[in-house]
N, C-alpha and C positions, 0 to 999 in steps of 0.2 A: 693214314696208311691205305685207306681205299682209294685216295685220290693217286697216291703214287703209282699203286698198282695199275689203277686206269691208264694213268700216263704212260707207263711201261708197256702195257698191253697196245695203246695206240702207236707208240714208235715202233714196237715190233712187228705191228701189221705194214706200217708207212714202209719200215727199211725193208720187210719181205717181199712187198709189191715193187720196192726200189730195185731187187734184184732183178725180177722181171724185165722192167725197162732198161735195165742195165745191160741185159741181153740183146733187147730189140735196138739200144744205141750201138752195141758192137755190130749188129748185123745191118745197121744204116751205115756205119762207118765202112765196112768191109763192101757195101755195095756201092759206097760212093767212090772208094778207092779204085774198084774195079772198073768202074765206068772212066775213073781218069786214067787207068792204063790204056784203055782203048782210045782215049782222045788222040793221041799222036797218030794213029791210024785211020782218024776220021770217022771213025765207027762211034765212038763214045759222046761226040760233040753234042748230036741231035738229043741224047738222053740225058746230059749233065742236068740241065735246069728241069725236067720232070722228075730227077733224082734226088735233086735237094729238096723240090717240094715234097717228096715224098718222105724223106727225111724228118721233115717237121711235123710229121705225124705222131713218132713217140717224144719229140721234145715238147709238144702240147700237152701230151698225158702228163709228163713231167711236170709241165707248168700248171697244169690245175690241180696235180696234185699238193704242189707246193703251196699254192693259192690256198685250198682247203686246209693244210695243214697250219699255215701262218693266219689264218683268219681275215685274210685281205686279197683283193683281186689282184692278180698280176694280167694287165693289159698284153696283147699280141703287138709284137714290135713292128710286123711285117709291113712294107710299103707295096703298092702296086707298082708293077713294072719288074724289069730284071731281077732275079734273085742273085747274080754275080754282084751287083753293084749294091745291094741291101746290106748295111752293116749289120743287120740282125742274124746273117747267114754265118758270118764268123763267129759270132758269139754262140750260135746253134753247135756249130762244129766243135769250140770249146767244151761246151757242156756234153756233147755225145761222147768227145774223149774222156773227160773227167769221169762222167758217170760210168762211162762202159769199164774204165779201170778200176774204178772202185766200188762200185753199187754192189757188183754181184758177190764181193770180198764182205761187205758190211753187212748185207742181207744173208748171208750165210751164217755169220757170226749173231746176228739177231735171232735167228731160227735156231741156232745151235746152243746159244749159252743157257738161256732157261732149260732146254730139254736136259742137257747137259747136268745142269744143276740138280734137277729132279732125280736123274739117273744116280749121280754119286750119293744124294742122301737115302736113295731106296737101297743102293748097294751096302750102304752103312748098316742098315737092318736087317738085310736079308742074307748077307754073307755066311752066317752061322747056319744057315739052313742048307747050304751049297757045299758037298764034299768039294776039298781042293781050291776053296772061294771064287771069289767073282773076278774079272777083270774090268776095271773102272773104263770111263770113256777116254781118260789120257794114258793107258796102258799100265795102269798100277794095279796088281794084282791084290785084292784085300782077302786075306785068308788068316790076319791076325787084329786085334784092336788097335796096336798102334799102326797098323796101315788103314784101318778105319777111320782112325782119328786123321791121318794124313789126307785120305780121300775127303773127310769132313770140310778140311781145310781149303781144299780145292773146290767143293760146293760151295762154302763161302764166298770164295773170290769169283766164282762164277756169278753169285747172286749180287756181287757188288758189280762187276762189270754190267750186268744186266739192267742195274738201276741207273747206269749211265747211258742208257741207250735212248732216253729222252733228248739230252744233248747232241747226241750223235744225229739222231733225225731233225732236229732243228738245225743243226749245221747243213745238213745236206739240203734241206729246204730253203734256206737262206742262201746257200750257194746257187740253186736252182731261180731263185728271185734276182739275185746279182746279175748271172748272165742271161736270163732268159726275159727279163721286163726290158722295155724300150731303155737305150741309153739316154743319160740325162740331156745331151744335144739333142738328140731325137724328141723327147718329149717336149722341150722348148720349140724347136721347131713346130712340131705337131699342133703344140698351143696357139702357136704365133698364127699358123694358118687356120685353126679353129676360130679364134677370136677376129682376125680378119673376115672370115665366111659370116660369123654371126654379125658382127659390125655391119658389113654390107647387106645382110638380111634385114638388120633394123634399120638402116637408113631406107633401105626399099619399102618396108613397113609403112617406117615415119612418112616416106612420100606419097603412097597410096593412102594414106589416114587424110594428109591434108589436101590431096586430090578429090577425097570424099567429100570431106568438110566444105571444100570451095562449091563442089557441084551440088551439095544439099543447099546451100546459102543462094547459090548463082540461081538454081532451078525451082528453089521452094521459096524461101524467105524474101529473097531481093525481087522476084516476080511479083509476090502478092504485096507488098512493098510499093512497087512502081504500079501496081494497080490501084493501091489506096491514093496515092498521089496523083494520078490520072483522073480518078472518082472526084476528089476532092478540087480538082483544077476546072473539071467541069460544072460540078456544083456549084462553084464560085461565079461561072459565065452565067448561069442559069437562075442564079440567086433572086433577081429581081424580076425577071419575066414568069417563071414556073417553079414555083415554091413546092409543089407536090413533089415534081421531079427531083427538085433538090433533096426533099426528105429521104426518099428512096435512095438517091446516091449515097447519103449520109450513113444511111442503114447497112447498105453493102459496104460501104468503106469501113464502117466499125466491125462488121463480120470480117472481113478481109484482114485487117488490121489483128483481131483477135486469133484468127488462123495463122497470121504469120509469127504472131508472139509465142502460140504452142510449138510450131515446127522450129521456132530459134531455141526454146527451152529443149527441145529434143536433140538439137544439135549439141547444145551446152552439155547435157548428160551425157552425151557420146564423148566428150572430151573427158570429162572429169565429173563423175556422179555427185550430185548435192548430198546425197545420202551418204557417203564416203566422209565429208566433212560434219556432219550433222552426228552421224551415230557410229562412225568409226567402222573398220572393215567388218567387224563381227555382226555389227547392227544391218550393215548394209548385205551382207550374205545371207542374216537371216530373212531381211526383206525380199531379196530373191526369192529365196525358198517360200515365202507365203505366196508370192504370185507364181510359183511355179505349177502348171497343171498337174505333174507328178508329185506326189507328196514326198517331202525333203525333210530330213532330219539333220540340223546343224549341229556340231558339237566343237567346243572352243577349248582348247587344251591350252593354249599361250595367246593372252590376247594384248599384249604390250604393243602401242603403237609402232608401225613400221615407218619408213620412207611413204611419202605421197605416190611416188611414181611405182612403187613396189605394191602398196594397197590398191591403187587403180588396175595393175596388170593382173594383181589377183581377182578382183571383181569382175574383169572383163572374163577371163578364164573360168568362173564359176557361172556366167551368164551363158558363155558359150558352150559350155558341157551341159547346162541344163536343156538347152535349146536344143543340142543334139539328141539328148534321152528322150526329149518328147516328141521328137521327128521320126527318130530310127532304133529306140532299144526296146520299145514295149515292155516297159520297166512298171513295177507297181511299186517302187521305193527308191529312194535316192539317199545316200548318207553323205554328209559333208564334213570333214573335219579340219580346224584350222589348227596348227601346231607348229613345232618348232623350235627355234630359239631365238634370242636376240639378233643374231646374226644371219639366220636362215628362216626363211618363211616356208613352213611345208603344209601343202594343200592337198588331201587326198579326198577323191569322190567316186563312190562305190555305188553301181545300180545293180539289180537283180533283173536285168532286163537278158534278151536273147544272145548277148555277146557275140563276138565276130567283128568288131569293130577293126577297122583296117585304115590306117594313115594316108595309103595311097590311093583311096576313094574317094577323097574330096571332101570328107564330112566334117571338117572345120578344125580336124586334128592337127593338121600341117601348120595352121595359122596360130593355134595354140603353143605348138612347138616353137615356131619362130618368136611369138612373144616372150617365151620363158627365155630363149636362148639370147634375146635380145638384153636380158639382166644377166648374163652369163648364168642361166638356170638351166634346170635339167627336166625333162618330162619322161616318165616311165609310164607304158600303157601294158596292163595286162587284160587280154580279152578273149578267151576261149570259147569257142562254140559254143552255146548254152548258157554262157556266163557264170559268174557275174564279170564284170567288167570294172577294173580298178584303174583309175588315173591318179597319177601322183606327180605333182610338180612341185620342185624346190626353187625358189629364189632368194638368191642372197641379198641381204639388205646393206652390204657395205659397212659393217660395224664389227 
């Protein structure tokens, strides 16, 4: 019963507020109609596009209200460019017309039904105290017990109608979602554009990574190995004439080869860290946390293995974020949470630093986003001034 009453109260609030947005919808329609009337005279043409954009404000209010009522986001369907060619404009006009015609009436019913029911019930018990009886909300003069019984039946009907208000509120919210969400074709087109952009970014990132590996091998490892070959060649020429110099050259060649091997291991780790193969993602992240200059705590909520590419991406995300925290955050602790499901890896990193992280300032966040989007993943950053900073990355695992 308590749950039902709470649902009715929420529905009443939603529909009554909808009555207000219905008035806004009517004003928006009247304004657009007035501008259209002026268009043949050349006066309203420059104002038509701004008027359409202004009419999107009450539509946006209803879109957000419906999203909260349904418990799911309703993205804005608008595209850049002229509002005349945007298919969302026609859907907005349809919503303004439907909501303007019905929202005020429905909101008035939602406001009046429960109040009328209360008034009818009070009338049933109070009429004997009032000479001549009391006129009820439907014009029934209650001056006898039979009429009081009729008044009570009216109150019961109002209560029954009030209990249906949650259905009416859901209908209104679902209608708003149907009209104000992006059309299926628009969603598909936007999705294709998004995948095309992320694919291009992934290819660009992959090319940059290959160039980095080639540069590291060419400038570091390859140069040192060439030096070893040169030193061994000179040692071979001087082997019979100057054994002491040959011994020094062999020592230098050994040191150079050791350095080349260390650089080669560093390059290999940057491609796929051996820790991932040895310990799995959870163990590799714990190793990063142990080496972090800022104290870091790792919590693992879901430890089942993921695809190697996804685990490598998550590992490098953690490494990059820990590096950013060390350089910029002035934090005293970092909390790392590995969770999600078999189909999605969720990675959340929280620090208690100064906050104010901005992706546009080149702090490595843009690279992390590109790495996530290459897997069709998402990155969400919350970093108010003063902290805390919370970065959440979700990576689909393809299962």
